[in-house]
N, C-alpha and C positions, 0 to 999 in steps of 0.2 A: 551313394557311392558304389555299393556292391551291384546294384542293378545296372549302372552304367558300365561297369566292368563286364558283367555277364552279357549285356547287349553287344558290346564291342567284340567279345569272344565269339558270340553266335554269328555276328556279321562276318567276321574273318573266316569262320568255318563255312558259312554259306558261299563266300567268295572262292574258297579253296575247292569246294565241291563243284562250283561252276567251272573253274579252271580244269579240273579233272575231266569233266564231261565235254567241254566245248573247246578247250585250248590244250590239247594233249601235249604238243611240243613244249609249250611253256611249262606245263606241269612236270614233264620229265626233266627239264632243265633245272627247275627248282628242287625237285627231289634229289637229283644228282649232286647239286651244290650242298644242300643242307644235310644229306645223309652221307656225303663223302663216299659215294659208291658209283663205280663206273659200269657195273654189271647191267647191261641193257634189259635182260630178261627179268631180273629182280625189280628194276625200276618200273617196267611195264606192268608187272604184277601188282606193284604197290599203287600204281596209277589206276589200274582197272578195278581194284577192289572197291574204293569209295565211289567210283563212277557208276558202277553197277548196283551199288547198295541203295542209292537214292533214286526215286522217280523224277523224271523231268516234269516241270510244270506243264499242265495242259495248255495248248494254244488253240483258241477257238477258230473254227472254220469261217472263212470270209463269207461264204454263202449263208451261214447261220446268222452272222451279224447283219448281212444285207436284208434278210427276211425280217429280223427284229426292227431294223430301221424303217422298213416299209410299213410294218404294223403300227409303229408309234408315230409315223409321219403325219397322221391326222390330228394329233394333239400336240406334237412337238415340231415346230416349224424347222428347226435346225436339222432334224433327221432327214428332211427331204434332200438336202444338199450335202449331207455328211458322207465322207468316204470311209468304207468299212475298214480299210487298212490303218486309219488313224487310231483305231481302238486295239490294235495288236502291237505288242513290243516283241520283236524276234531276238532281242539281245539277251 
């Protein structure tokens, strides 16, 4: 039970960090609503702090994926026709 609660909390925290980093308008609207504050500068400062505190996940370069697919294409038949973009999630 406690691990499920901890997991849900962490997932919500991760979603919030994602919103602060990628959906600034949405994050500002949520902060304005739940903090009951209309001060734009204070809201932007509140939004920028968590966004800058955490690193973004690294996204592999498509050229690097293409090279790996070429290297393993001798032993993995599906690598010959694989599109490098199918291995990257930009969301």
